[in-house]
C-alpha positions as CSV (number, residue, x, y, z in Angstrom):
1,M,46.0,35.6,74.2
2,K,46.4,34.4,70.5
3,R,43.3,34.6,68.8
4,G,42.2,31.9,66.3
5,P,41.1,32.3,62.7
6,K,37.7,33.6,62.2
7,P,34.9,31.0,61.4
8,K,34.2,31.2,57.4
9,G,30.7,30.4,56.1
10,N,30.0,28.4,53.2
11,V,26.6,30.1,52.4
12,K,26.2,33.5,51.4
13,I,23.7,34.9,54.3
14,E,21.6,37.5,52.5
15,W,17.6,37.6,52.3
16,S,16.3,36.3,48.8
17,P,13.3,34.4,47.5
18,K,16.0,31.4,47.4
19,F,17.4,32.3,50.8
20,A,14.1,32.3,52.8
21,Y,12.6,29.4,51.0
22,A,15.6,27.2,52.3
23,I,15.0,28.8,55.5
24,G,11.6,27.6,55.3
25,L,12.4,24.2,54.4
26,L,15.1,24.3,57.0
27,T,12.5,25.4,59.5
28,A,10.3,22.4,58.8
29,D,12.9,19.4,58.0
30,G,15.9,20.8,59.3
31,C,18.3,19.7,62.6
32,L,21.0,21.9,64.2
33,S,23.7,19.6,65.7
34,K,24.6,20.5,69.3
35,D,27.9,21.1,68.4
36,G,27.5,24.5,67.3
37,R,28.2,24.4,63.7
38,H,26.7,21.4,61.5
39,I,23.3,21.8,60.1
40,D,21.3,19.0,58.6
41,L,18.2,18.6,56.1
42,T,16.7,15.3,55.5
43,S,13.5,14.4,53.4
44,K,11.5,11.4,52.1
45,D,11.7,13.9,48.6
46,K,15.0,13.8,46.9
47,A,14.0,16.7,44.8
48,Q,13.7,18.7,48.1
49,I,17.0,18.1,48.9
50,V,18.5,19.1,45.7
51,L,16.6,22.2,45.4
52,F,17.8,23.2,48.8
53,K,21.3,22.7,48.1
54,K,20.8,24.7,45.1
55,C,19.0,27.6,47.0
56,L,22.0,27.6,49.2
57,G,24.9,27.1,46.5
58,L,26.0,23.9,48.4
59,T,28.2,21.4,47.0
60,T,27.6,18.7,49.7
61,K,26.9,15.1,49.2
62,L,23.2,13.9,48.9
63,G,23.2,10.5,51.4
64,L,20.5,8.2,52.1
65,K,18.9,7.4,55.7
66,Y,17.0,4.5,56.7
67,S,14.5,5.2,59.6
68,G,14.0,2.4,62.2
69,A,11.2,0.8,60.4
70,G,13.4,0.9,57.0
71,N,11.8,3.7,55.4
72,L,14.2,5.4,53.2
73,A,15.2,9.1,53.5
74,Y,17.7,11.5,51.4
75,H,19.7,14.1,53.5
76,T,22.6,16.7,53.3
77,Q,24.8,17.9,56.4
78,F,27.2,20.9,56.1
79,G,29.1,22.9,58.5
80,D,28.6,26.2,58.7
81,V,29.5,28.1,61.8
82,L,28.2,31.8,60.7
83,L,25.1,30.0,59.3
84,Y,24.5,28.2,62.2
85,Q,24.4,31.1,64.7
86,F,22.5,33.1,62.3
87,L,19.8,30.5,62.3
88,L,19.9,30.7,66.1
89,K,19.0,34.6,66.0
90,I,16.5,34.2,63.8
91,G,14.6,31.7,66.0
92,L,15.7,27.7,65.1
93,T,17.3,25.7,67.7
94,P,18.9,22.3,68.2
95,A,15.6,19.8,69.0
96,K,13.5,22.1,67.7
97,S,10.6,20.3,67.0
98,K,8.2,21.1,70.0
99,T,10.3,24.6,71.1
100,L,10.0,26.2,67.6
101,S,8.3,29.4,68.6
102,R,8.6,32.3,65.8
103,I,11.1,33.2,62.7
104,S,12.3,36.6,62.1
105,V,11.8,36.6,58.4
106,P,11.9,39.6,56.3
107,E,8.1,40.8,55.6
108,V,9.1,41.1,51.9
109,H,10.4,37.5,51.8
110,F,7.5,35.8,54.1
111,C,5.6,34.2,50.8
112,D,9.1,32.5,50.1
113,F,9.8,31.2,53.8
114,L,5.8,30.1,53.9
115,R,6.5,28.2,50.6
116,G,9.2,26.3,51.8
117,Y,7.9,25.6,55.0
118,F,5.0,24.4,52.9
119,D,7.3,22.4,50.7
120,G,8.4,20.6,54.2
121,D,5.4,20.2,56.4
122,G,2.3,21.0,54.2
123,S,0.0,19.7,52.2
124,S,-3.2,20.6,49.7
125,Y,-6.2,18.4,48.8
126,S,-9.3,18.8,46.6
127,H,-12.1,17.1,45.9
128,F,-15.7,17.2,44.6
129,D,-18.4,17.0,47.3
130,S,-20.1,13.9,47.8
131,V,-23.3,15.5,48.7
132,F,-23.4,18.9,47.0
133,K,-22.1,17.4,43.6
134,K,-21.2,20.7,41.9
135,S,-19.4,22.0,44.8
136,Y,-15.4,21.7,44.7
137,R,-13.5,21.4,48.2
138,F,-9.9,23.1,47.9
139,Y,-7.9,23.1,51.2
140,L,-4.1,24.0,52.2
141,S,-3.0,22.6,55.2
142,F,0.6,23.2,57.8
143,T,1.6,21.0,60.2
144,S,3.8,21.6,63.3
145,A,4.3,19.5,66.8
146,S,4.8,23.2,68.2
147,P,1.4,25.0,69.2
148,V,3.5,27.9,69.8
149,F,4.8,28.0,66.2
150,I,1.6,27.6,64.4
151,D,0.1,30.1,66.2
152,W,2.7,32.8,65.5
153,L,2.3,31.4,61.9
154,R,-1.5,31.8,61.7
155,K,-1.3,35.1,63.2
156,T,1.5,36.3,60.9
157,V,-0.3,34.8,57.5
158,N,-3.4,36.6,58.8
159,E,-1.6,39.9,59.2
160,A,0.1,39.4,55.7
161,F,-2.9,38.0,53.5
162,S,-6.1,38.7,55.6
163,V,-7.1,34.8,55.6
164,R,-7.9,33.5,59.5
165,G,-7.6,29.7,58.8
166,H,-8.5,27.5,61.7
167,L,-6.4,24.9,64.0
168,A,-7.1,21.2,64.1
169,H,-5.7,19.3,66.6
170,N,-5.6,15.4,66.7
171,R,-5.6,12.8,69.7
172,N,-3.7,10.5,68.6
173,N,-0.4,12.6,67.8
174,P,1.0,15.6,69.2
175,Y,1.1,17.7,65.8
176,V,-1.4,20.6,65.3
177,Q,-2.6,21.5,61.6
178,L,-3.2,24.8,60.4
179,K,-5.9,24.7,57.9
180,Y,-7.2,27.0,55.2
181,S,-10.5,26.1,52.9
182,K,-12.4,27.6,50.1
183,K,-11.6,31.2,49.0
184,E,-8.8,31.5,51.8
185,A,-7.0,28.7,49.9
186,V,-7.0,30.3,46.8
187,I,-6.0,33.8,48.2
188,L,-2.9,31.7,49.9
189,S,-1.9,29.7,47.3
190,E,-1.8,32.9,45.0
191,K,0.8,34.4,47.6
192,M,2.8,31.6,47.7
193,Y,3.0,31.2,44.0
194,Y,3.4,34.8,42.9
195,S,5.6,34.1,39.9
196,K,6.2,31.0,37.6
197,A,10.1,31.1,38.6
198,V,10.2,30.7,42.7
199,P,12.1,28.1,44.1
200,C,9.2,25.2,45.0
201,L,8.7,21.6,44.8
202,E,7.1,21.1,41.2
203,R,4.9,18.3,42.2
204,K,3.2,20.2,44.8
205,R,2.8,23.0,42.8
206,L,1.4,21.3,39.9
207,K,-1.3,19.7,42.1
208,I,-2.1,23.2,43.5
209,M,-2.3,24.2,39.8
210,R,-4.6,21.5,38.8
211,S,-6.9,22.6,41.6
212,L,-7.0,26.4,40.9
213,S,-7.4,25.6,37.0
214,I,-10.4,23.2,37.8
215,I,-12.0,26.7,40.0
216,E,-11.0,28.9,37.1
217,Q,-13.2,26.5,35.0
218,R,-16.0,26.9,37.5
219,R,-16.5,30.5,37.7
220,G,-19.6,31.8,39.2
221,G,-19.3,29.3,42.1
222,E,-18.3,30.3,45.7
223,I,-14.7,30.1,45.1
224,G,-14.5,30.6,41.1
225,K,-15.5,34.1,41.6
226,H,-12.2,35.0,43.3
227,A,-9.8,32.6,41.3
228,S,-7.4,34.9,39.3
229,F,-4.4,33.1,39.5
230,R,-2.8,32.0,36.0
231,S,-0.1,29.5,36.1
């Protein structure tokens, strides 16, 4: 029986901060086609797609998509059998939103993976308490439709950084949120943005840096004592 040519990969499969970050984005917003070859990333944020392509060295086109409600999104799609097979091996699957369980990421690159997932399906917010005017609140959260995955993420983050977080369920939608507040949010921010040079969405980084800057200026408070990050 004559064998066909071996599949060629377009992406270099080697763990690095950029590669782990891209895997985080794919875990949040990526899609594996059922054909066993094509990989798609879709986002409302054009910068996310551009950064994803840069991290993986892709030259694919940046396309446009419209949802049923007419909302605009950006996407890129490419074929890479070897990367597709690698993604299956580490835990990604087609139609992954509710079946995702765990992703096999080297411990040394978990911060980069987590930051990628945060840029895809995470958010931060902060405010001064309406009752205790001098109290400044700061939160980070990660969202998933898979309770099994969010449980794994919480356990892995706790093992790596000793922050527990808590889960929030909404009766009106199937998504679960993993939330970190106060000192835990500061610690997690320091870990995700361990260097100015890490790949990330700049708007999200700057938002967190503004919050950490306020915390720094308020040293002596419950959070301020533990904020040592410098942007």
